C-alpha positions as CSV (number, residue, x, y, z in Angstrom):
1,M,-35.6,-62.9,-64.7
2,R,-35.1,-63.2,-61.0
3,A,-31.4,-62.9,-61.3
4,N,-31.6,-59.7,-63.3
5,R,-34.0,-58.1,-60.8
6,K,-31.6,-59.0,-58.0
7,G,-28.6,-57.4,-59.7
8,Q,-30.7,-54.3,-60.6
9,S,-31.7,-53.9,-56.9
10,G,-28.1,-54.1,-55.7
11,S,-27.0,-51.6,-58.3
12,N,-29.7,-49.1,-57.2
13,A,-28.6,-49.5,-53.5
14,G,-25.0,-48.7,-54.4
15,I,-26.1,-45.6,-56.2
16,V,-28.1,-44.4,-53.2
17,L,-25.1,-45.0,-50.9
18,V,-22.8,-43.0,-53.2
19,V,-25.3,-40.1,-53.2
20,I,-25.6,-40.1,-49.4
21,T,-21.8,-40.1,-49.0
22,V,-21.4,-37.2,-51.4
23,L,-24.1,-35.2,-49.5
24,I,-22.4,-35.8,-46.2
25,I,-19.0,-34.7,-47.5
26,I,-20.6,-31.5,-48.9
27,Y,-22.4,-30.8,-45.6
28,I,-19.1,-31.2,-43.6
29,M,-17.2,-28.9,-46.1
30,F,-19.7,-26.1,-45.5
31,L,-19.7,-26.3,-41.7
32,P,-17.9,-23.5,-39.7
33,P,-14.2,-24.5,-39.1
34,A,-14.7,-24.8,-35.3
35,D,-17.8,-27.0,-35.7
36,R,-16.1,-29.1,-38.3
37,E,-13.1,-29.7,-36.1
38,D,-15.4,-30.5,-33.1
39,L,-17.4,-33.0,-35.3
40,L,-14.3,-34.7,-36.6
41,S,-12.6,-34.8,-33.2
42,G,-15.7,-36.3,-31.5
43,G,-16.5,-33.2,-29.5
44,T,-13.3,-33.0,-27.4
45,G,-12.6,-29.3,-28.0
46,T,-13.0,-26.7,-25.2
47,G,-14.6,-23.3,-25.2
48,G,-17.9,-21.6,-24.8
49,H,-19.1,-19.0,-22.2
50,G,-18.3,-19.0,-18.5
51,T,-15.9,-21.6,-17.1
52,T,-14.5,-24.1,-19.5
53,S,-13.2,-27.6,-18.8
54,G,-9.6,-28.7,-19.2
55,G,-8.3,-31.7,-21.2
56,G,-8.2,-32.1,-25.0
57,T,-7.1,-34.8,-27.4
58,V,-3.5,-35.0,-28.5
59,G,-3.0,-33.8,-32.0
60,V,-6.4,-32.0,-32.2
61,A,-6.6,-28.2,-32.0
62,P,-8.7,-27.1,-28.9
63,K,-11.7,-24.9,-29.5
64,T,-11.2,-21.1,-29.4
65,G,-13.6,-18.3,-28.7
66,I,-15.0,-16.7,-25.6
67,I,-14.2,-18.8,-22.5
68,L,-15.3,-16.3,-19.8
69,Q,-18.0,-13.7,-19.9
70,E,-19.3,-11.8,-16.8
71,N,-21.1,-8.6,-15.8
72,P,-19.3,-7.4,-12.6
73,G,-21.3,-4.2,-12.2
74,K,-20.4,-1.6,-9.5
75,I,-17.1,-2.3,-7.6
76,Y,-16.0,-0.1,-4.8
77,A,-12.4,0.8,-4.2
78,Q,-11.7,-0.3,-0.6
79,K,-9.5,1.8,1.6
80,E,-6.4,0.0,2.8
81,D,-7.3,-0.7,6.5
82,G,-9.3,2.2,7.8
83,D,-10.4,5.8,7.6
84,E,-10.9,8.9,9.7
85,F,-13.8,11.4,9.6
86,E,-13.1,14.8,11.2
87,M,-15.7,16.9,12.9
88,S,-15.6,20.5,14.2
89,S,-14.9,21.5,17.8
90,F,-17.7,23.0,19.9
91,T,-18.6,24.0,23.4
92,I,-21.6,22.9,25.5
93,S,-22.3,24.7,28.8
94,T,-24.9,25.7,31.3
95,S,-25.2,29.0,33.3
96,T,-26.8,29.5,36.7
97,L,-28.3,32.9,37.7
98,G,-30.4,34.1,40.6
99,D,-33.9,35.0,39.4
100,V,-37.5,35.7,40.6
101,I,-39.5,32.6,39.9
102,K,-42.9,34.0,41.1
103,S,-44.1,37.3,42.6
104,K,-47.4,38.7,43.9
105,T,-48.3,42.2,45.0
106,S,-50.4,41.4,48.0
107,L,-52.2,38.7,50.0
108,F,-55.0,39.1,52.6
109,I,-55.4,36.1,55.0
110,K,-58.1,35.9,57.6
111,S,-59.5,33.5,60.2
112,S,-62.5,34.0,62.6
113,A,-65.0,31.9,64.4
114,F,-67.3,32.2,61.5
115,E,-64.9,32.5,58.5
116,E,-61.5,31.2,57.2
117,K,-59.9,32.8,54.2
118,P,-56.5,31.3,53.2
119,E,-54.5,32.3,50.1
120,T,-52.4,30.3,47.6
121,I,-49.7,30.9,45.1
122,D,-49.1,28.5,42.2
123,F,-45.7,28.3,40.4
124,S,-44.0,25.9,38.0
125,I,-40.3,25.1,37.8
126,N,-37.9,22.3,36.7
127,P,-36.6,20.9,40.0
128,D,-33.5,19.5,38.4
129,L,-32.5,23.0,37.2
130,S,-33.6,25.0,40.3
131,D,-31.8,25.4,43.5
132,N,-31.7,27.6,46.7
133,L,-35.4,28.6,46.5
134,I,-36.5,31.2,49.1
135,L,-39.9,32.7,50.0
136,S,-39.9,36.3,51.2
137,F,-42.6,39.0,51.9
138,N,-43.4,42.2,53.9
139,V,-46.0,42.2,56.7
140,D,-48.2,45.3,56.8
141,E,-50.6,43.9,59.4
142,G,-50.4,40.7,61.3
143,L,-52.2,39.0,64.2
144,G,-52.1,35.3,65.0
145,R,-49.8,32.4,63.8
146,L,-49.1,32.4,60.1
147,T,-48.7,28.9,58.5
148,V,-47.1,28.3,55.1
149,T,-47.2,24.9,53.4
150,L,-45.5,23.8,50.2
151,N,-47.4,21.0,48.3
152,G,-49.1,20.2,51.6
153,K,-45.9,20.1,53.7
154,T,-45.5,22.8,56.4
155,V,-42.5,25.0,55.8
156,Y,-43.2,27.8,58.3
157,V,-45.3,28.4,61.4
158,G,-45.1,31.5,63.6
159,E,-46.2,35.0,64.4
160,I,-44.6,37.7,62.4
161,E,-44.6,41.3,63.4
162,Q,-44.9,44.2,61.0
163,G,-42.0,44.5,58.6
164,N,-39.9,42.0,56.6
165,S,-40.4,38.3,57.0
166,P,-37.5,36.0,57.8
167,P,-36.3,34.1,54.7
168,I,-38.3,30.8,54.3
169,Y,-36.2,28.2,52.5
170,L,-38.1,25.8,50.2
171,D,-36.5,22.3,50.3
172,K,-35.6,21.0,46.8
173,D,-36.8,17.6,47.8
174,D,-40.3,19.0,48.3
175,L,-40.5,20.7,44.9
176,D,-42.3,19.3,41.9
177,T,-42.9,20.6,38.3
178,S,-46.2,22.3,39.5
179,N,-46.2,23.6,43.0
180,T,-48.6,25.3,45.5
181,L,-47.8,27.6,48.4
182,R,-50.7,28.0,50.9
183,F,-50.9,30.8,53.4
184,S,-53.3,30.5,56.4
185,V,-53.7,32.1,59.9
186,S,-54.7,30.5,63.2
187,G,-58.2,31.1,64.6
188,P,-59.0,33.6,67.5
189,G,-59.9,30.8,70.0
190,V,-62.3,31.7,72.8
191,A,-62.3,35.4,71.7
192,F,-64.8,34.5,69.0
193,W,-65.8,38.1,68.5
194,R,-62.3,38.8,67.1
195,S,-60.6,37.8,63.8
196,N,-56.9,37.1,63.1
197,E,-55.6,38.6,59.9
198,Y,-52.4,39.1,57.9
199,V,-51.8,41.6,55.1
200,L,-48.7,40.6,53.0
201,R,-47.1,42.6,50.3
202,D,-44.3,42.1,47.8
203,I,-44.4,38.3,48.0
204,K,-41.5,36.7,46.0
205,I,-40.1,33.3,45.4
206,T,-36.5,33.6,44.3
207,G,-33.8,31.0,43.4
208,D,-30.8,29.9,41.3
209,I,-32.0,28.8,37.9
210,T,-29.8,26.9,35.5
211,D,-30.0,27.9,31.8
212,T,-29.5,24.9,29.5
213,K,-30.0,26.5,26.1
214,G,-26.3,25.9,25.3
215,S,-26.0,22.5,27.0
216,Y,-26.8,20.5,23.8
217,A,-24.9,20.2,20.5
218,S,-24.8,17.7,17.6
219,Q,-22.4,16.9,14.7
220,T,-23.2,14.9,11.6
221,I,-21.2,12.8,9.3
222,N,-22.5,11.4,6.0
223,L,-21.5,7.9,5.1
224,D,-22.2,5.9,2.0
225,A,-22.2,2.2,1.1
226,K,-18.5,2.3,0.3
227,D,-17.7,3.7,3.8
228,L,-19.7,0.9,5.4
229,Q,-18.4,-1.9,3.1
230,N,-16.3,-4.5,5.0
231,L,-16.6,-2.4,8.1
232,K,-14.9,-4.2,11.0
233,S,-15.0,-1.7,13.9
234,A,-15.7,1.9,14.7
235,R,-15.0,4.3,17.6
236,L,-15.5,7.9,18.5
237,R,-12.5,9.9,19.7
238,Y,-12.5,13.3,21.3
239,L,-10.7,15.5,23.9
240,A,-12.9,17.0,26.6
241,E,-11.5,20.3,28.0
242,C,-13.3,20.8,31.4
243,K,-13.1,20.7,35.2
244,E,-14.4,17.4,36.6
245,E,-15.6,19.0,39.8
246,E,-17.8,21.5,37.8
247,V,-19.5,19.2,35.3
248,R,-22.4,16.7,35.8
249,G,-24.6,14.6,33.6
250,F,-22.6,14.3,30.4
251,D,-24.2,12.1,27.7
252,V,-23.0,11.0,24.2
253,R,-25.3,9.4,21.7
254,I,-25.0,8.1,18.1
255,N,-28.2,8.0,16.0
256,G,-30.1,7.8,19.3
257,Y,-27.9,5.0,20.8
258,K,-26.2,6.0,24.1
259,L,-22.5,5.6,24.0
260,F,-21.6,7.3,27.3
261,S,-23.3,8.7,30.4
262,G,-21.5,10.1,33.4
263,I,-18.7,12.5,34.3
264,P,-16.4,13.1,31.3
265,D,-12.6,12.4,31.5
266,C,-11.3,16.0,31.4
267,A,-8.0,16.9,29.5
268,V,-7.5,13.4,28.1
269,Y,-8.5,11.6,24.9
270,S,-11.7,9.5,25.2
271,Y,-12.5,6.6,22.9
272,L,-16.0,5.3,22.7
273,S,-16.7,2.0,20.8
274,I,-19.5,2.0,18.3
275,N,-21.3,-1.1,17.0
276,P,-20.9,-0.9,13.2
277,E,-24.7,-1.7,13.0
278,Q,-25.4,1.7,14.6
279,L,-23.9,3.5,11.6
280,L,-26.2,4.3,8.8
281,D,-25.9,4.7,5.1
282,G,-26.4,8.5,4.8
283,R,-26.7,10.9,7.7
284,N,-25.2,9.9,11.1
285,E,-25.8,12.3,14.1
286,F,-23.6,12.5,17.1
287,E,-25.3,14.2,20.1
288,F,-23.6,15.7,23.2
289,E,-25.6,16.9,26.2
290,L,-24.5,18.3,29.5
291,E,-26.6,18.7,32.7
292,T,-24.4,21.4,34.4
293,G,-21.0,22.9,33.8
294,R,-18.9,23.7,30.7
295,V,-17.1,21.3,28.3
296,L,-15.1,22.1,25.2
297,I,-15.2,19.1,22.8
298,D,-12.1,19.2,20.6
299,R,-10.4,17.0,18.0
300,L,-13.6,15.1,17.4
301,Q,-13.1,12.2,15.0
302,L,-14.9,9.0,13.9
303,E,-12.3,6.2,13.3
304,V,-13.3,3.1,11.3
305,K,-11.4,-0.1,10.6
306,Y,-12.0,-2.4,7.7
307,D,-11.7,-6.1,7.2
308,S,-9.5,-7.3,4.3
309,P,-11.6,-6.5,1.1
310,D,-13.3,-9.3,-0.7
311,Y,-12.7,-8.2,-4.3
312,P,-14.6,-10.0,-7.1
313,T,-12.7,-12.9,-8.6
314,Y,-13.6,-14.9,-11.7
315,Y,-12.2,-18.2,-12.9
316,F,-11.7,-19.8,-16.3
317,D,-10.0,-23.0,-17.5
318,M,-7.4,-23.4,-20.2
319,A,-6.9,-26.9,-21.8
320,N,-3.4,-28.3,-21.7
321,D,-3.5,-28.5,-25.5
322,F,-3.0,-24.7,-25.6
323,F,0.4,-25.0,-24.0
324,V,3.9,-26.3,-24.7
325,N,5.8,-28.3,-22.1
326,K,6.5,-26.7,-18.7
327,Q,9.4,-24.4,-18.5
328,E,12.0,-24.3,-15.7
329,E,10.6,-23.1,-12.4
330,G,11.8,-19.9,-10.7
331,Y,14.8,-20.0,-8.4
332,C,14.7,-19.8,-4.6
333,G,14.6,-16.2,-3.3
334,K,13.0,-14.7,-6.4
335,V,9.7,-12.8,-5.8
336,D,7.7,-14.4,-8.6
337,G,4.6,-15.9,-7.0
338,Q,6.3,-19.4,-6.8
339,C,7.7,-21.3,-3.9
340,P,10.3,-23.7,-5.4
341,A,10.6,-27.1,-4.0
342,N,13.0,-27.5,-1.1
343,C,13.0,-23.7,-0.5
344,G,12.5,-22.5,3.1
345,A,10.2,-19.7,4.3
346,D,13.2,-17.6,5.4
347,E,14.7,-17.9,1.9
348,D,11.8,-17.0,-0.3
349,K,9.0,-14.4,0.2
350,D,6.5,-16.5,-1.7
351,C,7.2,-19.5,0.5
352,C,6.8,-17.3,3.6
353,F,3.4,-16.1,2.5
354,E,2.1,-19.6,1.8
355,R,0.9,-19.1,5.3
356,R,-1.4,-16.1,5.1
357,D,-0.7,-14.6,8.5
358,N,3.1,-14.5,8.3
359,Y,5.3,-11.4,8.3
360,W,8.3,-10.9,6.1
361,C,11.5,-8.9,6.4
362,D,13.0,-7.7,3.0
363,I,16.5,-8.0,4.3
364,E,18.4,-10.7,6.1
365,T,18.0,-10.5,9.9
366,P,20.8,-10.9,12.5
367,N,19.1,-14.0,14.0
368,L,18.3,-17.3,12.3
369,N,14.7,-17.9,11.4
370,D,13.7,-14.3,12.1
371,R,13.1,-13.2,8.5
372,C,9.7,-15.0,8.2
373,V,7.7,-15.0,11.4
374,S,4.1,-15.8,12.3
375,F,4.0,-13.0,15.0
376,V,6.3,-10.1,15.9
377,N,7.3,-9.3,19.5
378,D,10.4,-7.3,18.7
379,C,9.9,-4.7,15.9
380,E,13.6,-3.8,15.8
381,R,14.8,-7.2,14.6
382,C,14.0,-6.2,11.0
383,A,15.8,-3.0,10.0
384,S,13.6,-2.6,6.9
385,G,10.3,-3.2,8.9
386,Y,8.2,-6.4,9.0
387,E,5.2,-6.4,6.6
388,D,2.4,-8.8,5.8
389,R,1.3,-10.1,2.4
390,Y,-0.5,-6.7,1.8
391,D,2.6,-4.7,2.7
392,K,1.2,-3.6,6.0
393,P,3.2,-3.5,9.2
394,P,2.3,-5.5,12.4
395,K,-0.1,-3.6,14.6
396,V,2.2,-4.1,17.6
397,C,4.8,-1.9,15.8
398,V,2.4,1.0,14.9
399,D,-0.2,0.8,17.8
400,E,-1.5,4.4,18.1
401,D,-2.8,3.7,21.6
402,K,0.8,3.2,22.8
403,D,1.9,6.4,21.1
404,L,4.7,4.6,19.3
405,P,7.1,6.6,17.0
406,P,6.9,6.2,13.2
407,Y,8.0,2.7,12.2
408,C,10.8,2.4,9.7
409,G,9.5,0.3,6.8
410,D,5.8,1.4,7.2
411,D,4.9,2.4,3.7
412,T,1.3,3.4,4.7
413,D,1.9,6.1,7.4
414,G,3.3,9.1,5.3
415,Y,6.3,9.5,7.6
416,C,10.1,9.0,7.1
417,P,11.5,8.1,10.6
418,A,14.7,9.7,11.6
419,G,17.7,7.6,10.5
420,C,15.6,5.3,8.3
421,S,17.2,4.4,4.9
422,K,15.5,5.4,1.7
423,Y,15.8,1.8,0.7
424,Y,13.7,0.6,3.7
425,D,10.8,3.1,3.6
426,K,8.8,4.4,0.7
427,D,8.3,7.8,2.3
428,C,12.0,8.1,2.9
429,C,12.6,7.3,-0.8
430,F,10.3,10.1,-2.0
431,E,11.7,12.4,0.7
432,A,15.1,11.9,-0.8
433,G,13.9,12.8,-4.2
434,E,10.4,13.7,-5.4
435,E,11.1,12.1,-8.8
436,N,12.4,8.9,-7.4
437,F,10.8,5.5,-8.2
438,W,10.0,2.8,-5.5
439,C,9.8,-1.0,-5.6
440,N,7.7,-2.7,-3.0
441,D,9.8,-5.9,-3.1
442,V,13.6,-6.2,-3.3
443,P,14.5,-6.3,-7.0
444,Q,16.8,-8.9,-8.6
445,A,19.5,-6.3,-8.5
446,G,19.5,-6.0,-4.7
447,I,18.3,-3.7,-1.9
448,T,20.0,-0.6,-3.4
449,S,17.7,-0.9,-6.4
450,V,14.5,-0.5,-4.2
451,C,14.7,3.3,-4.6
452,E,15.9,4.6,-7.9
453,E,16.3,8.1,-9.3
454,S,15.3,6.9,-12.8
455,I,14.4,3.7,-14.5
456,E,16.0,2.6,-17.7
457,N,13.9,0.4,-20.1
458,E,16.0,-2.6,-19.3
459,E,15.5,-2.1,-15.6
460,C,11.7,-2.2,-15.7
461,D,11.6,-6.0,-15.2
462,D,13.8,-5.8,-12.2
463,C,11.0,-4.9,-9.8
464,P,8.5,-7.8,-9.5
465,D,5.4,-5.6,-9.0
466,G,6.7,-2.7,-11.2
467,Y,8.4,0.5,-10.1
468,V,6.1,3.4,-9.2
469,N,6.7,7.1,-8.6
470,Q,5.2,9.3,-5.8
471,D,1.9,9.6,-7.8
472,G,1.6,5.8,-8.1
473,K,2.5,5.8,-11.8
474,H,4.8,3.4,-13.5
475,P,7.8,4.5,-15.6
476,Q,7.4,5.0,-19.3
477,C,8.8,1.8,-20.7
478,T,7.7,-1.4,-22.3
479,T,8.2,-4.6,-20.4
480,T,7.3,-8.2,-20.8
481,I,7.3,-11.2,-18.5
482,D,9.9,-13.8,-19.2
483,D,8.0,-17.0,-20.3
484,S,10.6,-19.1,-18.4
485,D,9.2,-17.7,-15.1
486,L,5.8,-19.2,-15.8
487,Q,4.9,-22.8,-15.2
488,S,4.0,-23.3,-18.8
489,S,4.0,-21.3,-22.0
490,L,1.1,-20.7,-24.4
491,K,1.7,-22.0,-27.9
492,D,2.7,-19.2,-30.3
493,I,-0.4,-19.8,-32.5
494,Y,-2.8,-18.8,-29.7
495,K,-3.5,-15.4,-28.2
496,V,-5.6,-14.8,-25.0
497,E,-7.3,-11.4,-24.7
498,L,-9.0,-9.7,-21.7
499,G,-11.8,-7.4,-22.7
500,L,-13.5,-4.8,-20.5
501,R,-16.5,-2.7,-21.3
502,F,-17.6,0.3,-19.2
503,P,-20.9,2.4,-19.1
504,N,-19.1,5.8,-19.5
505,D,-16.0,7.6,-20.6
506,D,-14.8,8.5,-17.0
507,Q,-11.3,7.9,-16.1
508,K,-10.8,4.4,-14.7
509,R,-7.8,3.1,-12.7
510,I,-8.0,-0.7,-12.1
511,G,-5.5,-3.4,-11.0
512,M,-6.4,-6.6,-12.8
513,F,-4.6,-9.6,-11.2
514,I,-4.3,-12.5,-13.6
515,N,-3.2,-15.5,-11.5
516,G,-1.7,-13.0,-9.0
517,L,0.2,-11.0,-11.6
518,K,-0.9,-7.4,-12.0
519,I,-2.0,-5.6,-15.1
520,G,-2.6,-1.9,-14.6
521,I,-5.6,-0.4,-16.5
522,N,-5.7,3.4,-16.7
523,T,-8.2,4.6,-19.4
524,A,-11.1,6.8,-20.1
525,R,-12.4,4.7,-23.0
526,E,-15.7,2.8,-22.9
527,S,-14.0,-0.5,-23.9
528,I,-10.5,-1.9,-23.8
529,T,-8.7,-5.1,-24.5
530,R,-5.4,-6.4,-23.2
531,D,-3.2,-9.3,-24.3
532,I,-2.9,-11.6,-21.3
533,S,-1.3,-14.5,-23.1
534,Q,1.9,-14.5,-21.0
535,Y,-0.1,-14.6,-17.7
536,V,-2.4,-17.6,-18.3
537,E,-1.6,-21.1,-17.2
538,E,-2.8,-24.7,-17.7
539,G,-6.0,-25.6,-15.9
540,T,-7.8,-23.1,-13.7
541,N,-7.0,-19.4,-14.0
542,S,-8.2,-16.5,-11.9
543,I,-8.9,-12.8,-12.5
544,E,-9.2,-10.5,-9.5
545,I,-10.4,-6.9,-9.9
546,Q,-8.9,-4.3,-7.5
547,P,-10.1,-0.8,-8.5
548,E,-8.1,2.2,-7.3
549,D,-11.3,4.3,-7.6
550,D,-15.0,3.2,-7.7
551,V,-15.7,1.7,-11.1
552,S,-18.6,0.1,-13.0
553,I,-17.8,-2.7,-15.4
554,T,-20.7,-3.8,-17.6
555,E,-18.8,-6.7,-19.2
556,L,-15.6,-8.8,-18.6
557,R,-14.7,-11.4,-21.1
558,V,-11.7,-13.6,-21.9
559,T,-11.2,-14.8,-25.5
560,V,-8.9,-17.3,-27.0
561,K,-7.9,-16.6,-30.6
């Protein structure tokens, strides 16, 4: 009996084990494919939102799905290096005219042994705007010494016969805003029975009065957050037309902050530095005030300079299981974002710009080691013009303060210098033909392919950054990036998509730089996707957003399919 019970117990346990195994198999079969792979592989797949981790297990497919999801929001298009805000010309001036400051018809002044009767005249002026003040009057009757005081200080003492008085000058140093003239006559002395008297008529105080109604002017400029973003420096420029010997007390202010006070530099440009913190988001007021004289303020301009923009950049990881073995690296001298091993800075533009502050010359220079330089002291050594990693010329070659001529190779100034080749300067290229196309870097076909009258489909890949016309548009052709130029190649079974969503259907023009390689976005749609499979690499990848116009992006996502 015990043996039978033991066998029965073992049989029941086996049945339970079989049932559990069957249930587990059914459960695994009904799991989503990605979860089933993750479970069977021990959780070694990659994926999920945000930044993913690299790695993976050989022979096991990595996890697909959304690997990056962000909400960039409002992004401002940064001007290249600066901006200029023009203001209207105007004149500030003062005028000085002779005028009667105070007058009185008559005064009676008396002094006796028993009575003293002086008279006063009160008047108000601005001492800073008044000059050459004179007191005058007529004497109808007069006996004794007449005394006149100004604010308690004697300005005249003497006997005046009938007729016109001599001019009595009032010293400017004795004047105040409110003033009192006092007239009195000396007493009769021992002849106590007699009185000394004066009868004055047509009493007048005259002088030169400066009219300051036109001595003040202001100009305003409205700035917004975009204008103030990455602001490095600012200055006010103007030309003052005046005569230095005729002007006095010239003040310039910005939003209440004093920029200058003194005698203006007439007939030359003046530059006043402005602290960027003194500029406001919104209305900015520039005030000009003159004490005396006349000044024409011409060619008034606010100049601002910007730091290099800090565009939003996002990162995501790609596991090495998504890729095949690395392909052959680019060759030395090719503009492809790579600096091949054993390639010098004077041989390859990418090697030159491994140091961020270097300057590069697109063509070979006469002297050795002059093609890639850390500073420029001779602008003529590079016939096509030195430029930095942002295609901007060295400041020493385009310094406005030194009144330098247009620099051949400066693609930002809008000028084609005399004798400059259309292959060296973008402006010369478009001056040679309005329909021409321009390449920022020397194409694989050589310097004579920098400026082309037309672009064939097979030539689109010649320019590393892509040919553009005078309107900044690329030629109508389809191009792809050669996988051999990349460090590694995505497996054919995978596809990586960049998705963008916008809050409106306004026109959007954006440069999306995937690992430094540009994808142009030009759309009015509210959402868009782009295949970026040929741009991604093993490990960490970057996406930098550089809008050509202000743009709002509600969602950015990268999806592996």
